[in-house]
C-alpha positions in Angstrom: -88.3 -66.2 -18.6 -89.8 -62.7 -19.4 -89.0 -59.9 -17.4 -90.4 -57.0 -15.5 -89.2 -54.7 -12.9 -91.9 -53.4 -10.5 -92.7 -53.5 -6.3 -96.7 -54.6 -7.7 -97.6 -57.4 -7.1 -99.8 -57.7 -10.0 -99.8 -56.0 -13.9 -101.4 -55.5 -16.9 -99.2 -54.5 -20.1 -102.6 -53.8 -22.9 -104.3 -56.6 -21.8 -107.1 -56.8 -24.2 -110.0 -59.3 -22.6 -112.8 -61.1 -24.3 -113.8 -64.6 -25.6 -113.3 -65.6 -29.3 -116.6 -64.3 -31.3 -116.0 -61.1 -28.7 -114.2 -58.4 -27.5 -114.9 -56.7 -23.7 -112.2 -54.6 -23.5 -108.2 -53.8 -24.4 -105.8 -51.5 -23.6 -105.7 -52.8 -20.2 -103.0 -51.1 -17.9 -103.3 -52.3 -13.9 -101.1 -51.8 -11.6 -102.5 -53.1 -8.3 -99.7 -52.7 -5.4 -99.8 -54.3 -1.3 -101.9 -53.0 1.4 -104.7 -51.4 -1.7 -108.5 -52.2 -1.6 -109.4 -52.4 -5.0 -112.7 -52.4 -6.1 -113.7 -53.6 -10.1 -118.0 -51.4 -11.0 -118.9 -51.9 -13.8 -122.8 -52.0 -15.0 -124.0 -56.1 -15.1 -122.4 -57.6 -18.8 -119.3 -55.1 -18.9 -116.9 -57.6 -18.0 -116.1 -57.4 -14.3 -115.4 -61.3 -13.7 -114.6 -62.0 -17.5 -111.5 -59.7 -16.1 -111.2 -61.8 -12.7 -110.7 -64.9 -14.5 -108.1 -63.0 -17.0 -105.7 -61.5 -14.7 -106.1 -65.6 -12.4 -104.8 -67.9 -15.5 -108.6 -69.1 -16.0 -108.8 -67.2 -19.2 -106.2 -66.3 -21.5 -106.2 -63.0 -22.7 -107.0 -62.1 -26.4 -103.9 -60.3 -26.4 -101.3 -58.5 -24.3 -100.3 -59.8 -20.6 -100.5 -60.1 -17.1 -97.8 -59.6 -14.7 -97.3 -61.8 -11.7 -95.4 -59.9 -9.5 -92.2 -59.9 -11.7 -92.7 -62.7 -14.0 -95.7 -63.2 -16.5 -99.0 -65.0 -15.8 -98.2 -67.2 -19.0 -94.9 -69.0 -17.6 -96.2 -70.1 -13.4 -97.9 -73.2 -13.5 -101.3 -73.1 -11.6 -99.4 -74.3 -7.9 -97.7 -71.7 -8.0 -100.1 -68.8 -8.6 -101.7 -70.5 -6.0 -99.2 -69.5 -3.9 -99.6 -66.4 -4.9 -103.6 -65.8 -4.7 -106.4 -66.0 -3.0 -109.8 -67.2 -4.8 -113.5 -66.1 -3.1 -116.3 -66.6 -5.6 -119.7 -65.8 -5.0 -121.0 -69.3 -6.0 -118.2 -71.6 -3.3 -119.2 -75.0 -3.9 -118.6 -77.3 -0.6 -119.7 -80.0 2.2 -121.6 -77.7 4.2 -120.9 -80.5 6.7 -117.6 -79.0 7.1 -116.2 -77.2 10.6 -115.5 -73.7 10.0 -112.5 -74.7 11.6 -112.0 -77.7 8.3 -113.1 -75.0 5.6 -111.0 -72.4 6.3 -108.1 -75.5 7.1 -108.8 -76.7 3.1 -107.1 -72.8 2.3 -103.8 -74.4 3.2 -103.8 -77.3 0.4 -101.7 -75.6 -1.8 -98.7 -75.8 0.8 -99.6 -80.1 2.0 -98.0 -83.2 1.0 -100.4 -85.1 -1.3 -102.1 -86.9 1.6 -103.5 -83.4 3.0 -101.4 -83.2 6.8 -101.3 -80.3 8.2 -98.1 -79.0 9.3 -97.5 -77.0 12.7 -97.2 -74.2 9.9 -100.1 -74.7 7.9 -102.4 -75.0 11.9 -100.8 -71.1 13.2 -101.5 -69.6 9.7 -105.3 -71.1 10.7 -105.8 -70.3 13.8 -104.3 -66.4 12.6 -107.2 -66.5 9.6 -109.1 -67.1 12.0 -108.2 -64.8 14.9 -108.5 -61.9 11.6 -112.0 -62.4 11.5 -112.6 -62.8 14.4 -114.2 -66.1 13.9 -113.4 -68.5 17.4 -117.2 -68.1 19.0 -117.2 -70.1 15.1 -114.4 -72.4 14.7 -115.9 -75.3 15.2 -119.8 -74.5 13.7 -120.6 -76.7 10.7 -120.9 -74.4 7.9 -124.9 -75.7 7.4 -125.9 -73.2 10.9 -123.7 -70.0 9.2 -125.9 -67.4 7.6 -124.7 -66.2 4.5 -122.9 -63.0 6.7 -120.6 -65.4 8.0 -120.2 -67.6 5.9 -118.6 -64.7 3.9 -116.3 -64.2 6.5 -115.2 -68.0 6.6 -114.9 -68.2 3.0 -112.5 -64.6 3.6 -110.7 -65.9 6.8 -109.8 -69.5 4.4 -108.0 -67.1 1.3 -106.1 -65.7 4.4 -105.5 -68.9 5.7 -103.9 -69.3 2.0 -101.6 -66.7 3.2 -100.8 -64.7 -1.0 -99.8 -61.2 -1.0 -103.4 -61.1 -3.5 -106.4 -62.0 -2.6 -109.0 -61.4 -5.2 -113.1 -61.7 -4.4 -116.3 -61.9 -7.6 -119.3 -59.9 -6.1 -118.1 -60.6 -2.0 -121.5 -59.3 -0.5 -124.5 -60.7 -2.4 -127.1 -61.8 -0.7 -126.3 -60.0 2.4 -128.2 -56.4 3.5 -126.9 -53.6 3.5 -125.6 -54.0 7.3 -123.4 -56.5 6.6 -122.4 -55.0 3.0 -121.1 -51.8 4.8 -119.2 -55.0 8.0 -118.1 -56.6 4.7 -115.8 -54.1 2.7 -115.0 -52.3 6.7 -113.5 -55.3 7.5 -111.8 -56.0 3.7 -110.3 -52.6 4.2 -108.7 -53.1 7.4 -107.4 -56.7 6.1 -105.5 -55.0 3.9 -103.6 -52.2 5.6 -103.1 -54.5 8.6 -102.1 -58.1 6.2 -100.8 -55.3 3.8 -102.2 -58.0 1.4 -103.8 -55.9 -1.4 -107.5 -57.2 -1.9 -109.5 -57.2 -4.9 -112.6 -57.1 -5.3 -116.0 -57.3 -8.4 -118.4 -54.9 -6.2 -122.4 -53.4 -7.5 -121.8 -51.7 -4.6 -120.3 -48.9 -6.0 -121.4 -46.1 -3.1 -119.8 -48.1 -0.2 -116.7 -49.0 -3.0 -115.9 -44.6 -3.6 -116.1 -44.9 -0.1 -113.8 -47.1 1.5 -111.4 -47.8 -1.3 -108.2 -46.7 -1.9 -108.0 -47.4 -6.1 -111.2 -47.8 -8.4 -110.9 -50.2 -11.8 -113.9 -48.8 -13.6 -115.7 -51.4 -16.6 -116.9 -49.4 -19.5 -117.9 -49.8 -23.2 -114.9 -51.5 -23.9 -112.5 -49.5 -21.8 -111.0 -49.8 -18.1 -110.1 -47.3 -15.9 -107.9 -47.8 -12.8 -107.8 -44.5 -10.4 -108.8 -43.4 -7.3 -112.4 -42.7 -6.5 -110.9 -38.8 -6.3 -109.8 -39.2 -10.1 -112.2 -40.6 -11.5 -115.1 -38.1 -10.0 -112.6 -35.3 -10.5 -112.9 -36.2 -14.5 -115.8 -37.4 -14.3 -116.2 -41.4 -15.4 -119.0 -42.3 -13.7 -121.0 -39.9 -14.6 -120.8 -41.8 -18.3 -121.7 -45.1 -16.2 -125.2 -45.4 -16.0 -128.4 -44.2 -18.8 -129.0 -40.5 -18.0 -132.4 -40.6 -18.4 -132.9 -42.2 -14.8 -129.6 -42.1 -12.3 -127.1 -39.3 -12.5 -124.0 -39.2 -10.1 -123.4 -36.4 -7.1 -120.3 -35.6 -7.0 -120.7 -34.4 -3.4 -122.1 -37.0 -1.7 -120.0 -39.4 -4.5 -123.2 -41.1 -4.9 -125.9 -42.0 -7.3 -129.1 -40.4 -7.1 -132.2 -41.5 -9.3 -134.1 -38.9 -11.6 -136.9 -37.3 -9.9 
């Protein structure tokens, strides 16, 4: 089995991503460590979801390698991956008749027996996740009665109950207003530090990501950069993200502005 010595949770080596008829990005070298909050940013169609699908083994790389801890991803079974990576998608299909506690309990699926019986360890993981996200008052509510913001918190709690070192979220703030976008991202920041889990999320909320994240993965024109927000700004990568005739990046405020 191919090995790579590293303290990272996930790394990629000369990774290329895409499909049979289209190369999306190449020469991707990522390094994701415990306790980091990392945003994946880029314009629509740049490859954010393609990258997330590739590093979770949902999509085969065009070339190169992905390592989960120190083992090549191609050598790891689906069950083993589910014990290392929790995934929260934008559109998740589940019965809205489930209670909040029941939905969070689904995060323990990789560890339960074929009957789905919860052990004491499973129950403790569920209760810990409920407390971490402060969902005690909602635990017995039906998911059908929740707001979009509340449901997003429940989905995050389910990922925490799965108790993996890496959590990956695809557009976790979709359908939320500005306050709840900031609330969810600040919660992710807090969780990455208190649990020492690595949290990686694709987002269009670039201004918020630049303020809160430890690292940014920027996908632009087939190239991928992983740097701190400060490094991205200093090297002026963000100035070329959008056409300059309408939008420009202001390095002082770390935000994009419409040209007057």
